[in-house]
VEXLUM-16227 format. One record per residue (C-alpha): residue in three letters; z, x, y; residue number from 1. Coordinates in nm, 4 decimals, padded with zeros to 6 digits. Each point is the difference from the previous one (the first is absolute). Example, Ala and Ser with C-alpha at 12.3 -4.5 7.8 and 13.67 -1.06 7.14 Angstrom:
REM residues 2
ala,00.7800,01.2300,-00.4500,1 $
ser,-00.0660,00.1370,00.3440,2 $
//
This chain:
REM residues 102
met,00.0000,00.0000,00.0000,1 $
ile,00.0695,00.2901,00.2345,2 $
asp,-00.3574,00.1273,-00.0363,3 $
val,-00.1418,-00.3458,00.0720,4 $
cys,00.2111,-00.0385,00.3144,5 $
ala,-00.0944,00.3483,00.1200,6 $
ser,-00.3704,-00.0674,-00.0642,7 $
ala,00.0134,-00.3334,00.1824,8 $
gly,00.1632,00.1731,00.2954,9 $
arg,-00.2754,00.2612,00.0087,10 $
leu,-00.2668,-00.2703,-00.0091,11 $
glu,00.1707,-00.1850,00.2852,12 $
arg,00.0344,00.3134,00.2144,13 $
ala,-00.3669,00.0854,-00.0638,14 $
gly,-00.1083,-00.3452,00.1200,15 $
tyr,-00.1256,-00.1401,-00.3311,16 $
ile,00.2605,-00.2765,-00.0280,17 $
glu,00.2462,-00.1821,00.2230,18 $
gly,00.3507,-00.0913,-00.0986,19 $
asp,00.3612,-00.0590,00.0882,20 $
tyr,00.2821,00.2271,-00.1085,21 $
leu,00.3071,-00.1492,-00.1619,22 $
ser,00.3188,00.1944,-00.0545,23 $
arg,00.1798,-00.0593,-00.3288,24 $
gly,00.2992,00.2252,-00.0312,25 $
ile,-00.1109,00.3587,00.0426,26 $
lys,-00.3683,-00.0794,-00.0634,27 $
asp,-00.2712,-00.1268,00.2325,28 $
tyr,-00.2634,-00.2245,-00.1574,29 $
leu,-00.3356,-00.0806,00.1518,30 $
val,-00.1169,-00.3581,-00.0347,31 $
ile,-00.3779,00.0165,00.0322,32 $
thr,-00.1246,-00.2741,00.2312,33 $
ala,-00.3662,00.0913,00.0442,34 $
ile,-00.2762,00.2396,-00.0916,35 $
thr,-00.1659,00.1379,00.3117,36 $
thr,-00.3715,00.0228,00.0673,37 $
arg,00.0313,00.3742,-00.0590,38 $
gly,00.1599,-00.0638,-00.3388,39 $
leu,-00.2669,-00.2500,-00.0982,40 $
arg,-00.2755,00.2423,00.1002,41 $
glu,00.1598,00.2777,-00.2021,42 $
val,-00.0220,-00.2036,-00.3204,43 $
gly,-00.3458,-00.1371,00.0769,44 $
ala,00.1148,-00.3580,00.0616,45 $
tyr,-00.1037,-00.0041,00.3669,46 $
pro,-00.3349,00.0979,00.1500,47 $
asn,-00.0401,00.3497,00.1347,48 $
pro,-00.1483,00.0145,00.3536,49 $
ser,-00.2668,00.2454,-00.1103,50 $
asn,-00.1350,-00.2550,-00.2508,51 $
leu,00.0312,-00.3042,00.2223,52 $
ala,-00.3048,00.0652,00.2175,53 $
glu,-00.2229,00.0360,-00.3050,54 $
arg,00.1472,-00.3095,-00.1647,55 $
leu,-00.0435,-00.2046,00.3178,56 $
gln,-00.3623,00.1144,00.0342,57 $
arg,-00.0763,-00.0925,-00.3637,58 $
phe,00.1636,-00.3392,00.0487,59 $
leu,-00.2070,-00.0762,00.3096,60 $
glu,-00.3198,00.1105,-00.1724,61 $
ala,00.0759,-00.2202,-00.3022,62 $
gln,00.0733,-00.2974,00.2248,63 $
ala,-00.3223,00.0568,00.1934,64 $
ala,-00.2002,00.0178,-00.3236,65 $
glu,00.1600,-00.3223,-00.1191,66 $
ala,-00.0858,-00.1747,00.3272,67 $
asp,-00.3515,00.1487,-00.0229,68 $
arg,-00.2259,-00.0975,00.2904,69 $
thr,00.2247,-00.2571,00.1625,70 $
glu,00.1423,00.0340,00.3495,71 $
arg,00.3363,00.0781,-00.1598,72 $
gly,-00.1550,00.2838,-00.1998,73 $
lys,-00.1598,00.1380,00.3152,74 $
arg,00.3379,00.0017,00.1772,75 $
ile,00.1727,00.1674,-00.2921,76 $
arg,-00.2668,00.2716,-00.0099,77 $
gln,00.0459,00.0523,00.3754,78 $
ala,00.3746,00.0363,-00.0530,79 $
ala,-00.0584,00.2495,-00.2820,80 $
arg,-00.2365,00.2058,00.2200,81 $
ala,00.2461,-00.0098,00.2909,82 $
leu,00.2767,00.1170,-00.2294,83 $
ala,-00.2147,00.2891,-00.1231,84 $
glu,-00.0891,00.0942,00.3587,85 $
val,00.3607,00.0222,00.1216,86 $
gly,00.0812,00.2372,-00.2825,87 $
thr,00.2073,00.0291,-00.3107,88 $
ser,00.3175,00.0868,00.1883,89 $
phe,-00.0058,-00.3244,00.1979,90 $
ala,-00.1011,-00.2037,-00.3037,91 $
ala,00.2874,00.1469,-00.2018,92 $
lys,00.2488,-00.0801,00.2768,93 $
phe,-00.1387,-00.3513,00.0328,94 $
ala,00.0155,-00.0653,-00.3737,95 $
ala,00.3483,00.1521,-00.0250,96 $
glu,00.1197,-00.2309,00.2747,97 $
leu,-00.1394,-00.2984,-00.1893,98 $
ala,00.1677,00.1127,-00.3215,99 $
lys,00.3483,00.0445,00.1495,100 $
pro,00.2667,-00.2249,-00.1433,101 $
tyr,00.1613,-00.2375,00.2459,102 $
//
């Protein structure tokens, strides 16, 4: 149990989890209340900003292809081109902002 408590404390201090400490006698226990975005990224359960721009671009292209030659498809293709023009860095930031938990 000591190793588990020490490991949980290290994860909390590193920013991978959030928790509240409880004192029980001479021991402090960490009650884990949340896994942070950083923790989720580390285990692959949350999108990585470097992949988000590419994923967003593929999504827009797929949606445009599905809409084909309609006005909606034209607008989606324009959005995809605009996203490509502003650059991967902006697209990654934009997609990361959309993916943030509330």
